[in-house]
FITOR-714848 format. One record per residue (C-alpha): residue in one letter; x, y, z; residue number from 0. Coordinates in Angstrom, 2 decimals. Layout:
N
> A; X; Y; Z; NUM
...
This chain:
384
> M; -0.12; -0.07; -0.37; 0
> N; 1.49; 3.47; -0.78; 1
> S; 1.78; 5.39; 2.40; 2
> Q; -0.24; 8.56; 0.96; 3
> F; -3.16; 6.35; 1.53; 4
> S; -2.40; 4.74; 5.00; 5
> G; -3.25; 6.41; 8.41; 6
> N; -0.24; 8.27; 8.73; 7
> K; 0.01; 11.97; 7.46; 8
> F; 1.56; 12.08; 3.75; 9
> R; 4.24; 14.68; 3.64; 10
> L; 4.46; 16.72; 0.61; 11
> G; 6.40; 19.88; 0.13; 12
> V; 6.62; 22.19; -2.81; 13
> L; 9.11; 24.75; -3.56; 14
> G; 6.99; 27.97; -5.29; 15
> G; 3.91; 28.76; -4.31; 16
> G; 2.79; 30.29; -7.49; 17
> Q; -0.27; 29.47; -9.62; 18
> L; 0.94; 26.13; -10.68; 19
> G; 1.26; 25.38; -7.00; 20
> R; -2.39; 26.54; -6.60; 21
> M; -3.34; 24.40; -9.41; 22
> L; -1.83; 21.05; -8.06; 23
> I; -2.95; 21.85; -4.46; 24
> Q; -6.65; 21.47; -5.88; 25
> E; -5.45; 18.22; -7.02; 26
> A; -4.15; 17.15; -4.02; 27
> I; -6.96; 17.87; -2.09; 28
> N; -8.50; 14.90; -3.88; 29
> L; -6.46; 12.38; -2.85; 30
> N; -6.23; 14.16; 0.83; 31
> I; -2.77; 14.86; 0.63; 32
> S; -1.14; 17.55; 2.89; 33
> I; 1.07; 20.29; 1.21; 34
> S; 4.24; 22.49; 2.71; 35
> V; 4.72; 24.96; 0.46; 36
> M; 7.92; 27.40; 0.72; 37
> D; 8.34; 30.99; -1.39; 38
> P; 10.12; 34.15; -1.25; 39
> D; 7.00; 35.94; -1.64; 40
> A; 5.27; 36.48; 1.10; 41
> N; 1.89; 37.03; -0.46; 42
> A; 2.55; 33.73; -2.97; 43
> P; -1.06; 32.54; -4.52; 44
> C; -0.83; 29.63; -2.23; 45
> R; -0.22; 31.06; 0.86; 46
> Y; -3.61; 30.48; 2.01; 47
> L; -4.29; 27.50; 0.78; 48
> V; -1.89; 25.18; 2.31; 49
> D; -1.77; 23.23; 5.62; 50
> S; 2.14; 25.34; 6.30; 51
> F; 3.26; 28.57; 4.58; 52
> T; 7.29; 29.06; 4.58; 53
> H; 8.62; 32.05; 3.88; 54
> A; 11.51; 31.65; 2.47; 55
> D; 13.98; 31.66; -0.84; 56
> F; 14.06; 28.56; -2.25; 57
> R; 17.57; 29.38; -3.85; 58
> D; 18.62; 29.39; -0.18; 59
> K; 20.57; 26.18; 0.52; 60
> V; 19.89; 26.56; 4.18; 61
> A; 16.10; 27.44; 3.98; 62
> V; 15.48; 24.45; 1.54; 63
> L; 17.33; 21.71; 3.90; 64
> A; 15.18; 23.32; 7.07; 65
> F; 11.87; 23.28; 5.18; 66
> A; 12.01; 19.97; 3.60; 67
> K; 13.86; 17.66; 6.39; 68
> N; 10.82; 16.06; 7.63; 69
> L; 8.54; 15.66; 4.03; 70
> D; 7.87; 12.35; 2.41; 71
> V; 8.28; 13.56; -1.05; 72
> L; 9.66; 17.03; -2.58; 73
> T; 8.78; 18.76; -5.87; 74
> V; 8.89; 21.90; -7.93; 75
> E; 6.84; 24.34; -9.25; 76
> I; 9.84; 26.50; -10.57; 77
> E; 13.12; 24.91; -11.56; 78
> H; 15.36; 27.87; -10.25; 79
> V; 15.82; 26.60; -6.84; 80
> N; 18.54; 25.71; -4.72; 81
> T; 20.05; 21.85; -6.25; 82
> E; 22.75; 21.42; -3.90; 83
> A; 20.18; 21.12; -0.83; 84
> L; 17.95; 18.88; -3.22; 85
> V; 20.99; 16.40; -3.54; 86
> E; 21.38; 16.44; 0.06; 87
> L; 17.82; 15.91; 1.28; 88
> Q; 17.81; 13.06; -1.04; 89
> A; 20.63; 11.63; 0.57; 90
> S; 19.03; 11.76; 3.57; 91
> G; 16.23; 9.63; 2.19; 92
> V; 13.57; 12.75; 1.58; 93
> K; 12.25; 11.65; -2.28; 94
> V; 13.21; 14.62; -4.70; 95
> F; 10.61; 14.47; -7.73; 96
> P; 11.86; 15.88; -10.57; 97
> Q; 15.25; 14.72; -9.23; 98
> P; 18.32; 17.09; -8.82; 99
> E; 20.46; 16.41; -11.54; 100
> V; 17.50; 16.93; -13.67; 101
> L; 16.56; 20.14; -12.29; 102
> A; 20.50; 21.08; -12.47; 103
> M; 20.77; 20.45; -16.11; 104
> V; 17.36; 22.49; -17.19; 105
> Q; 18.83; 25.51; -14.97; 106
> D; 21.37; 25.71; -17.40; 107
> K; 20.31; 25.94; -20.86; 108
> G; 23.61; 25.34; -22.40; 109
> L; 24.08; 21.94; -20.47; 110
> Q; 20.06; 21.63; -21.71; 111
> K; 21.07; 22.01; -25.41; 112
> E; 24.43; 19.59; -25.04; 113
> F; 21.94; 16.85; -23.55; 114
> Y; 19.69; 17.33; -26.55; 115
> K; 23.16; 16.61; -28.81; 116
> S; 24.35; 13.65; -26.93; 117
> H; 20.97; 11.79; -26.79; 118
> N; 20.37; 12.63; -30.29; 119
> I; 17.17; 14.97; -29.43; 120
> P; 16.55; 17.15; -32.63; 121
> T; 17.49; 20.35; -31.72; 122
> A; 18.72; 23.63; -33.58; 123
> P; 21.87; 23.93; -34.17; 124
> F; 24.09; 26.07; -31.44; 125
> V; 27.23; 27.20; -29.98; 126
> L; 28.14; 28.05; -26.12; 127
> N; 29.51; 31.35; -25.45; 128
> E; 31.58; 33.00; -22.40; 129
> N; 30.63; 36.29; -22.29; 130
> R; 30.21; 39.64; -24.88; 131
> E; 33.89; 40.06; -25.32; 132
> T; 33.70; 36.35; -26.68; 133
> L; 30.72; 36.76; -28.44; 134
> L; 32.25; 39.76; -30.00; 135
> S; 35.08; 37.94; -31.58; 136
> K; 33.59; 34.93; -33.11; 137
> S; 32.57; 34.56; -36.69; 138
> L; 28.81; 34.78; -36.52; 139
> K; 25.57; 34.12; -39.17; 140
> Y; 22.99; 36.99; -38.35; 141
> P; 20.32; 36.94; -37.59; 142
> F; 20.53; 34.30; -34.40; 143
> I; 19.19; 33.83; -30.69; 144
> L; 21.28; 34.30; -27.72; 145
> K; 20.21; 32.83; -24.65; 146
> M; 21.46; 33.30; -20.97; 147
> R; 22.42; 29.95; -19.51; 148
> K; 21.01; 30.93; -16.22; 149
> G; 17.99; 32.78; -14.90; 150
> G; 16.11; 33.04; -17.48; 151
> Y; 12.54; 32.05; -18.09; 152
> D; 9.08; 33.46; -19.67; 153
> G; 10.86; 34.95; -22.48; 154
> K; 13.43; 36.55; -20.19; 155
> G; 16.91; 36.03; -21.25; 156
> V; 16.45; 35.10; -24.40; 157
> M; 17.30; 37.87; -27.36; 158
> K; 17.41; 38.30; -31.40; 159
> I; 20.46; 39.50; -32.88; 160
> N; 19.94; 41.21; -35.76; 161
> S; 23.71; 42.62; -37.10; 162
> V; 26.74; 43.34; -35.33; 163
> D; 25.46; 46.39; -34.55; 164
> E; 23.45; 44.62; -31.48; 165
> L; 26.55; 42.79; -30.57; 166
> N; 27.06; 45.50; -27.84; 167
> E; 23.48; 45.04; -26.60; 168
> A; 24.33; 41.51; -25.94; 169
> F; 23.76; 39.35; -22.35; 170
> D; 27.40; 39.80; -20.92; 171
> G; 27.77; 36.36; -19.33; 172
> P; 27.65; 32.64; -20.32; 173
> S; 25.22; 32.24; -22.96; 174
> V; 24.11; 29.96; -26.03; 175
> I; 23.80; 30.87; -29.77; 176
> E; 21.65; 28.92; -31.64; 177
> E; 20.62; 29.05; -35.25; 178
> L; 17.22; 31.37; -35.83; 179
> I; 14.96; 28.69; -37.01; 180
> D; 12.12; 29.35; -39.68; 181
> F; 9.46; 27.42; -38.20; 182
> K; 5.78; 27.18; -38.90; 183
> Q; 4.47; 26.86; -35.71; 184
> E; 5.69; 25.55; -32.21; 185
> I; 3.81; 22.83; -30.13; 186
> G; 4.03; 21.26; -27.02; 187
> V; 3.58; 17.50; -25.60; 188
> L; 3.49; 16.98; -22.01; 189
> V; 4.79; 13.42; -20.72; 190
> A; 4.94; 12.06; -17.31; 191
> R; 6.65; 9.06; -16.00; 192
> N; 6.66; 7.74; -12.62; 193
> E; 8.92; 5.47; -10.45; 194
> K; 8.26; 2.40; -12.03; 195
> G; 9.09; 3.47; -15.62; 196
> E; 5.77; 3.74; -16.60; 197
> I; 5.39; 6.96; -19.16; 198
> S; 1.98; 8.46; -20.62; 199
> N; 1.34; 11.47; -22.93; 200
> F; -1.23; 14.40; -23.62; 201
> P; -2.29; 14.99; -26.72; 202
> A; -0.28; 17.39; -28.36; 203
> V; -0.86; 21.44; -28.23; 204
> D; -0.32; 24.47; -30.58; 205
> M; 0.62; 27.83; -29.16; 206
> E; 0.86; 31.03; -30.07; 207
> F; 3.03; 33.64; -28.19; 208
> N; 3.05; 37.12; -27.25; 209
> P; 5.25; 39.12; -29.87; 210
> Q; 6.69; 41.44; -27.32; 211
> V; 7.52; 39.27; -24.06; 212
> N; 7.65; 35.90; -26.05; 213
> L; 5.06; 34.35; -23.50; 214
> V; 2.00; 31.91; -24.23; 215
> E; -1.01; 33.55; -24.58; 216
> F; -3.31; 31.13; -27.48; 217
> L; -3.24; 27.46; -27.06; 218
> C; -5.21; 25.14; -28.96; 219
> S; -5.60; 21.04; -27.73; 220
> P; -5.67; 19.15; -29.80; 221
> A; -2.73; 20.74; -32.35; 222
> R; -3.66; 21.72; -35.74; 223
> I; -0.78; 19.55; -37.10; 224
> S; -0.81; 16.14; -39.03; 225
> T; -1.36; 12.91; -37.52; 226
> E; 1.73; 12.10; -38.43; 227
> L; 3.76; 14.99; -37.08; 228
> E; 1.88; 14.71; -33.63; 229
> L; 3.30; 10.68; -33.55; 230
> E; 6.42; 12.41; -34.26; 231
> A; 6.27; 15.00; -31.50; 232
> I; 4.57; 12.16; -28.85; 233
> R; 8.06; 10.04; -29.77; 234
> I; 10.56; 12.91; -29.19; 235
> A; 8.65; 13.91; -26.05; 236
> K; 8.72; 9.92; -24.61; 237
> D; 12.69; 9.71; -25.85; 238
> V; 13.48; 12.90; -23.70; 239
> I; 12.04; 11.96; -20.31; 240
> A; 13.28; 8.39; -21.14; 241
> A; 16.60; 9.79; -21.20; 242
> T; 16.30; 11.78; -18.49; 243
> N; 14.96; 9.10; -16.19; 244
> M; 12.73; 11.74; -14.71; 245
> V; 9.92; 11.28; -12.43; 246
> G; 7.35; 13.78; -12.51; 247
> L; 5.57; 15.66; -15.15; 248
> L; 8.14; 17.46; -18.19; 249
> A; 6.33; 19.77; -20.77; 250
> V; 8.62; 19.44; -23.94; 251
> E; 8.33; 22.55; -26.12; 252
> M; 8.96; 22.07; -30.34; 253
> F; 9.62; 24.09; -33.20; 254
> V; 7.50; 22.52; -36.47; 255
> T; 10.18; 23.56; -39.04; 256
> K; 8.82; 24.82; -42.53; 257
> D; 9.71; 21.66; -44.27; 258
> N; 7.72; 19.76; -41.06; 259
> K; 10.70; 18.71; -38.85; 260
> I; 10.19; 18.84; -35.30; 261
> L; 13.09; 20.47; -33.49; 262
> V; 12.95; 20.65; -29.31; 263
> N; 13.77; 24.20; -28.09; 264
> E; 13.46; 23.57; -23.99; 265
> I; 11.85; 21.77; -21.36; 266
> A; 10.28; 22.20; -18.44; 267
> P; 10.18; 19.81; -15.52; 268
> R; 6.87; 20.57; -13.78; 269
> P; 3.49; 21.53; -14.86; 270
> H; 3.70; 23.68; -17.41; 271
> N; 1.56; 26.88; -18.90; 272
> S; 1.08; 24.43; -22.04; 273
> G; -1.14; 22.12; -20.12; 274
> H; -3.41; 24.46; -18.56; 275
> Q; -6.32; 23.74; -20.69; 276
> T; -6.26; 20.01; -19.33; 277
> I; -8.11; 20.78; -16.27; 278
> E; -11.05; 21.23; -18.22; 279
> G; -10.40; 19.36; -21.76; 280
> N; -8.61; 16.20; -20.43; 281
> I; -9.91; 12.73; -18.42; 282
> T; -6.61; 13.62; -16.02; 283
> S; -5.02; 17.32; -15.06; 284
> Q; -1.69; 17.76; -15.99; 285
> Y; -1.38; 18.32; -12.00; 286
> A; -3.34; 15.06; -11.50; 287
> Q; -1.30; 13.24; -13.32; 288
> H; 2.41; 15.33; -11.76; 289
> L; 1.04; 13.75; -8.80; 290
> R; 0.60; 10.29; -9.93; 291
> A; 3.87; 10.66; -10.98; 292
> I; 5.59; 11.62; -7.70; 293
> L; 3.88; 9.56; -5.73; 294
> N; 4.94; 6.56; -8.02; 295
> L; 0.89; 5.85; -8.77; 296
> P; -0.58; 4.71; -11.43; 297
> L; -0.54; 7.24; -14.42; 298
> G; -4.01; 8.44; -15.62; 299
> D; -6.13; 8.63; -18.81; 300
> T; -5.24; 11.95; -21.03; 301
> S; -7.66; 11.20; -23.50; 302
> I; -9.63; 14.41; -24.40; 303
> L; -13.15; 14.98; -23.79; 304
> K; -13.61; 18.10; -25.43; 305
> P; -11.29; 19.96; -27.89; 306
> S; -10.09; 23.39; -26.15; 307
> V; -8.45; 26.47; -26.07; 308
> M; -6.58; 28.32; -23.28; 309
> I; -6.12; 32.22; -23.42; 310
> N; -3.62; 33.61; -20.67; 311
> L; -4.64; 36.46; -18.96; 312
> L; -1.95; 38.85; -18.75; 313
> G; -1.53; 42.48; -16.78; 314
> E; -2.45; 45.24; -19.92; 315
> E; 0.85; 47.36; -20.58; 316
> G; 0.53; 50.43; -18.81; 317
> Y; -0.90; 49.22; -15.67; 318
> S; 0.61; 48.58; -12.47; 319
> G; -0.90; 48.26; -8.97; 320
> D; -3.94; 46.73; -7.38; 321
> A; -5.23; 44.43; -9.62; 322
> S; -8.98; 44.76; -11.20; 323
> Y; -10.48; 42.66; -13.78; 324
> I; -12.41; 43.68; -16.25; 325
> G; -15.27; 41.63; -18.35; 326
> I; -15.31; 38.78; -16.11; 327
> E; -19.05; 38.77; -16.06; 328
> E; -19.76; 39.22; -19.27; 329
> V; -17.47; 36.13; -20.43; 330
> L; -18.81; 34.23; -17.82; 331
> T; -22.15; 34.19; -19.45; 332
> M; -20.57; 32.10; -22.51; 333
> K; -21.00; 28.63; -22.81; 334
> G; -18.30; 26.47; -22.26; 335
> V; -15.87; 28.89; -20.86; 336
> Y; -13.66; 28.61; -17.42; 337
> I; -12.06; 31.08; -15.55; 338
> H; -8.99; 30.74; -13.26; 339
> L; -7.72; 33.26; -11.55; 340
> Y; -4.27; 33.20; -9.82; 341
> G; -5.08; 35.46; -6.57; 342
> K; -2.36; 38.06; -7.22; 343
> K; -3.01; 41.18; -5.37; 344
> I; -0.95; 43.22; -7.26; 345
> T; -0.70; 43.33; -12.15; 346
> K; 2.08; 44.54; -14.20; 347
> P; 2.58; 44.65; -17.47; 348
> F; 2.54; 41.12; -19.01; 349
> R; 2.09; 39.22; -15.55; 350
> K; 0.54; 36.50; -15.65; 351
> M; -3.13; 36.75; -13.68; 352
> G; -4.87; 34.08; -14.66; 353
> H; -6.13; 31.68; -17.67; 354
> V; -9.52; 31.14; -19.39; 355
> T; -10.34; 27.40; -20.77; 356
> V; -12.96; 27.53; -23.17; 357
> T; -14.27; 23.80; -24.59; 358
> A; -16.46; 22.90; -26.82; 359
> D; -17.54; 20.14; -29.63; 360
> K; -15.56; 21.04; -32.44; 361
> L; -11.80; 23.45; -32.21; 362
> E; -13.29; 25.86; -34.54; 363
> D; -16.06; 26.86; -32.60; 364
> A; -13.61; 27.13; -29.42; 365
> I; -11.35; 29.43; -31.04; 366
> V; -13.99; 31.62; -32.42; 367
> I; -15.30; 31.84; -28.27; 368
> A; -11.80; 32.29; -27.12; 369
> R; -11.00; 35.29; -29.59; 370
> K; -14.00; 36.90; -28.18; 371
> V; -12.92; 36.18; -24.68; 372
> Q; -9.62; 37.65; -25.42; 373
> S; -10.85; 40.68; -26.70; 374
> I; -13.33; 41.35; -23.57; 375
> V; -11.27; 40.25; -20.33; 376
> K; -8.90; 42.87; -19.80; 377
> I; -6.35; 43.13; -16.13; 378
> I; -5.55; 46.77; -15.39; 379
> S; -4.80; 48.24; -11.99; 380
> T; -7.12; 50.38; -9.86; 381
> N; -4.15; 52.70; -9.02; 382
> N; -3.65; 54.05; -12.37; 383
């Protein structure tokens, strides 16, 4: 019998108390699992939803060790955590999923790219770079994509360099120089693996990004791609999680090139923006699947219940301060519309404040409704 279903109280900890943790908690309640959360934000979205909240930085080794020393399982909702602490916790008997070595690899985009190369995972050609000075000394093909090796997320730490004139604006630190891919579509596949080695995938989705901040703002499930391309994307995603030996949920973001080749862009070893629609759109949500994987339970059925579209609700440009939501009541009158607000008190330009999922019998109908919702709902500030 799994210990989480015995008479003893099962102790699950989460590093990170944002919206991903918030939605994970909602699934954990269904399994009567007690969750403790640690986050550097005293007003993190998870704060008042958990049995225990620790206000501390998940990059602080001492704080992580103190938080997790008595847990049964520790997981994350953000990659940028102290992996040295996780190695020590694992050695002391705390189960850490995803494993520290996976998190360390994902934290460094250079290691991530080298991992793809060494495991024959298709990805854009790249070279590693030390700093701005070494970048200036290289013979480069323009334009190219420059990515900080560490610390980037949600489009931060990524820039397009169009010509030699822009090199002085480049990141001054370890980076990845990546060939600019002429892709026609961005897709994603979520895969999960438990300790038994069972692997399960969700159907592929396709994503549209906000060009200003490189954030997903419109997602369709199922992906608007051919069956052959979807099967290839699923195969690649399963190869990635098998190669990492990871336990948990893994999001694999991919490019579809103009000549219908699939290249892995990046991975995220946790619930992900590309899986929010699974709460209403699939039999098992990504959050339930992550819990099943890290608790070594049977993986759930990921079949699509209805075609769905997910819209990210981002803070409006030009507004910062106490959040005010415009248009919520109007869109709640629409059939198949599900609103998820993340409980963030303060809005900022392009900050993720919530999402909306729209389901319909046909994807085309869900897209029409979602575009309308997108035009109606706005997040501004009462302080402006």
